[in-house]
N, C-alpha and C positions, 0 to 999 in steps of 0.2 A: 807224809802223815796228813790225815784228813780230820777235820773237826766235824762232829755230828751232834744233832739235837733231835729229840722226839717231841712232836707236837700232836695235838688232836684237832681235827677239823671241827670247827664250831659253827653254830647257827649263822653268825655274822659273816662267815666266809662264803656262804652259799646263796644260790639263786632260789626261786620258789620251788624248783624241782629237787632241791637238796643236793645239787652238784656245785662244786666250788666254782664261783664266778671268776673268770680268768684274771681280772685285775687283782684279786685277793692273793694270788700266788706271789705277786710282787711285794705285797706287805709281808708275807711269810719269808721271802728271801731276804728282805731288809732286816726283819727281826733276827734272822739267823746271822746276818753280818754283824748286828749289834751284839748278839750273844757271843760270837767269835771274838770280836774285839775286846769284850769284857773278859773272856776266858784267857786271852793272852796278856791281860794286865793293862790294856789301853782302851777303856770304855769310851764309846763314841761321845757320850756327853762330856767326858773329860777332855777329849780332843777338841770338841767344839768350844768348851770353856777356855781352852788355851789358845783359841784362834785358828785351829786347824779343822777343816772339813774334809770329808771324803765322798764327794758326790759321784754318782754314776754318770759316766760319759758315753758308755756303750753297753747295750744289752741285747743279747740274742737268746731266744727261748724256743725250745722244741717241746711241744706237748705230746706226751706218749699215751696218756690215758686219763680217765676221770678219777677225781677223789670226791667222796661223798661225806655228807654230814655224819659225824661220829667216827670216821676213819682215824686210825692212828697212823701218823706218817713219820718218817725219818728223813731229815734234810742233812745232807753232807756238804761240806765246803772245803775245797782245796785251792791252792794258789797255783796258777799256771805261769805267772810271770811277776817279777818284782823289778820294776824299772827305777829310774831316778825319782820320778814323781807319781808313777802309775802302778797299780796293782791289778793283775788279772785274776779273777775269781771264777771258779767252776763249781756249780751246784748240781746236785741230783736230789730229787724228791722220790722216795720210795713209799709205797703203801705197805704197811705192816699188817699182815692178816692175823697175827697172834697164834696161828697154828703152825707147829713145828715143820710139818711137811709142805706147807704152802710157801714159806719164805717171804721174800719181799718182791714187789712188782714195781718196776721203774715207771713213774708217772710223768716226770718232767726233767729236762736238762736245761740249764741256763748258764750262759757265760756272760760275765760283766767285766767292765774295766772301771775302776774308780781312780780318781786323781786327787792327790793331796792339794788342798788349796787354802788360801788365806780367807778367813771370814772377817768381814762381810764382803770384801772386794772381789774374791774369786781368783786372785793371782795364784798361779801354779807355784807350789812349794816343793822342795825335795822332801822325800819321806824322812821324818825325824829318825835319828840313829837308833834310839831305843825301840821305836816301833818296828823299824827294819829288822833289828835283831830278833824281836819277838815273832815276826812273820816268817823268817827263814826256815824254821822246822816244818812249815806247812807247804813249802814250795815243792811241787810234784815234778818229777822228771818224766819226760816222755821217752818213747822208744828211740827217737832221734837223738836224745841227750845221752843215752847209755852207750858205752863203748862196744 
């Protein structure tokens, strides 16, 4: 199962040419992570208040196309791995044309790894049981995982 959210590209995301300035994609990805965690009942602000952070320790991005000011996009998030303390996340950003025959165009693929850690010291912590249970439905199986 994947989580997805629609967002609109706003003025503050763009460079003077009206194209998304690449670092802004990382803000959009993190917002999606926050939306996802809230959706599964573990909002990031609540985790932080309880002393658990989920910082990114690895990030790989493949840019496939431009997004422009005013575009509507859909960002999907699925989980590729749930380890003892780490979570592998896979994102896709699609531009939505709004026209039925045009569909969606893939604009970005990103893979991240976040690690549960103690705030403020950064000591690695096991994923809390409640969070792990909430994450499991979003763990995607690959072709190698299927019989």
